[in-house]
Steps between C-alpha positions, in 0.01 A plus 500: 500500500180696456199316636185494298196615675193292398216690355161472652210422271202713518457824692649521852263563792503830681742505791225514766228298320415138533420290196122544565537876538703529190236305297229721632696813409564356153122431469410858605759633238346279240152644565635857487672430170198332352282802581753757417523662839803628683620228743571754786149650464350151478658398824411826668137434415518183715642694785218759460232217493661352799454814698170625351341176360484618136714662239544519118803490269413601139232248387552270797293519825654347811304406816632374824256222587652375829773595734686299762790586714743351233324513173243683286277344233447724187258476215594654163242573240516670160178644372300268716705194394682314767879501431621326812457455874791417738661585813813720563700474821508818710890500485477556140241770520731694732787498250577782264447424134596124524392446133787710376739216440220281346336761274676396174513129560288297269334217685357191308121548470448154651707569803299408806589713800539302818268642774324732260270284309178678394236415760152405386258788533245494768160656505615785722756601226229545230411839375267617223690534178733205564522225234693185429399392855579142606372378851361210691182525706222300645144513387291638789149550337330444170178701466207406274598605141327805367385517139635806305506623144849566378616804293469283196128429564563144621341341808736378759523416870748629748590425872715731701676224693686603823853368543738551789854447618663569839507876412144583383200426277422608146231445250577296189223516226457160324300467182280213364694173502769635726255502782458133507878429505547614861329414838515658850822385668700451184845659482537666166779652289441812305752602225533821299205663663426869549358712787216734432253705714130438420232692687755601761611137559844355413484196272740256351417416139617218274485608135565319183876491566458377853446160645323358797578149636415293814812377666332357802146359525321549829 
């Protein structure tokens, strides 16, 4: 009698990869497919960044933000926009083209990769030209507002508020009624902001599409 072999649902994991590693590789394959880059070139860009801190792959820029004995944390941007930030185990970085078996697998867009969740950006990660920035920071200083005339000929007041996290300090210009919504010591959350350089100084700006909220009062 011929025995029936049960079929496995879904895609089998690689022979030497744990479930978490497989999900990470599927996630990387998904990014490479989304941006139309060769999966092998994409993976090699991480290896290059791991060795020399930065690399590029087509429109994507990859930066190694942190290295430990077992892992490395990478930041991926596309034209200044943050794509993702996550860690990759050293054992995977030492493999040869581990994305090969995952390159043509369609992963559900809502799949959350265990151990590779996008980490909140910190002030040290911010570079001029970035947008769609979300972060949390503490209000360090609120200077006296300065009266200005906008490009539309209107009078306004602006205060270049200093905010900080454990990685650094950055100026956050607040306008008119925004200034009165925060106090020194408040923890704020900034959403959909951008990073610019003004008079040689890096600034975090919240435009019309952005949002500023106080999540913890002093």
